[in-house]
N, C-alpha and C positions, 0 to 999 in steps of 0.2 A: 304681685303676680301673683296667681293661684293654678297652680299644676291642674287640678281637676275642672276648671273653666277653661284651661288654653288645652285640655285635651278634649273637653266637650267641643270648642269650635273648630279643632282640627279634626275631628273627627265626623262632625255635622256640616259642614261648611267647606264650600271651594273656595282655593284661594282668589278668585274672582268674587266672590261673595263679602270674603273679608277685605277683601282692597275697598271695596265700594263701602262698607259699612265704616269702616277707617277713615274714610272721604267724608261721610257725613259727620262723624262726629268730630274731626277736626274743625269742617265748617261750625259743626255747633258750638265749639269752644271758644270760637271768634265772635260770638254773637254777644253786642250789648246786654247787658243784664244778668250773664250768666253768672251767679252766686261762686264763691270758693268752694262751697262744699260741692256745688253740682261739677266745678272743674275738677273736683279731686277724683270723682266717682268717673266723672270722662277720663282722666288720666289714668285711671286704676283699669276700667275699660281699653282703651286706647294699648296699655302695654298687654293685656290678655291677647288681643287681637293680633298684636306684633309678634308675639310669642307663636301663637298658633300658626301664622304665616312661615314664621322660620322652622318651624316644625316639619311646616310640609316642605318646605326647602330641602332640609337634611333629609327628611323619608325620601324625596326624588333623586335627594343624592345618594339614595341607597343605602340608608342607617334604618333599622328598625324602629317601628313609635316609639316604644318604652326606651331606647339609647336615644333617640332625637328628644324626647322629653326631658331626658337625665342630663344630656349635653345642653341644653337650654338653661336648664334651671342652673347650673354649676357655672354656666357663663355669666348668668346675673349675680348671682351669688359671689363670684369672683372681682366682679367690678362693684359690690356693694363694700368689698373688703377693703378694697386700695382704697 
């Protein structure tokens, strides 16, 4: 998870674009012949896209962008600590 990438994706892509990209990455990850290293990169991209989607959702719910990014980061860090 990288907040600068999540912020960039949030600011420059609609939820529809992010969802389409997510579907493509998930499809590629299921293809035969994808290496472990490639899966790790795809997984990181998927995590960042899901973060951007959640930020879109939080902003639509009334949060400011910075607050939404911080809430998402806290949620992820909280789940890692458990």
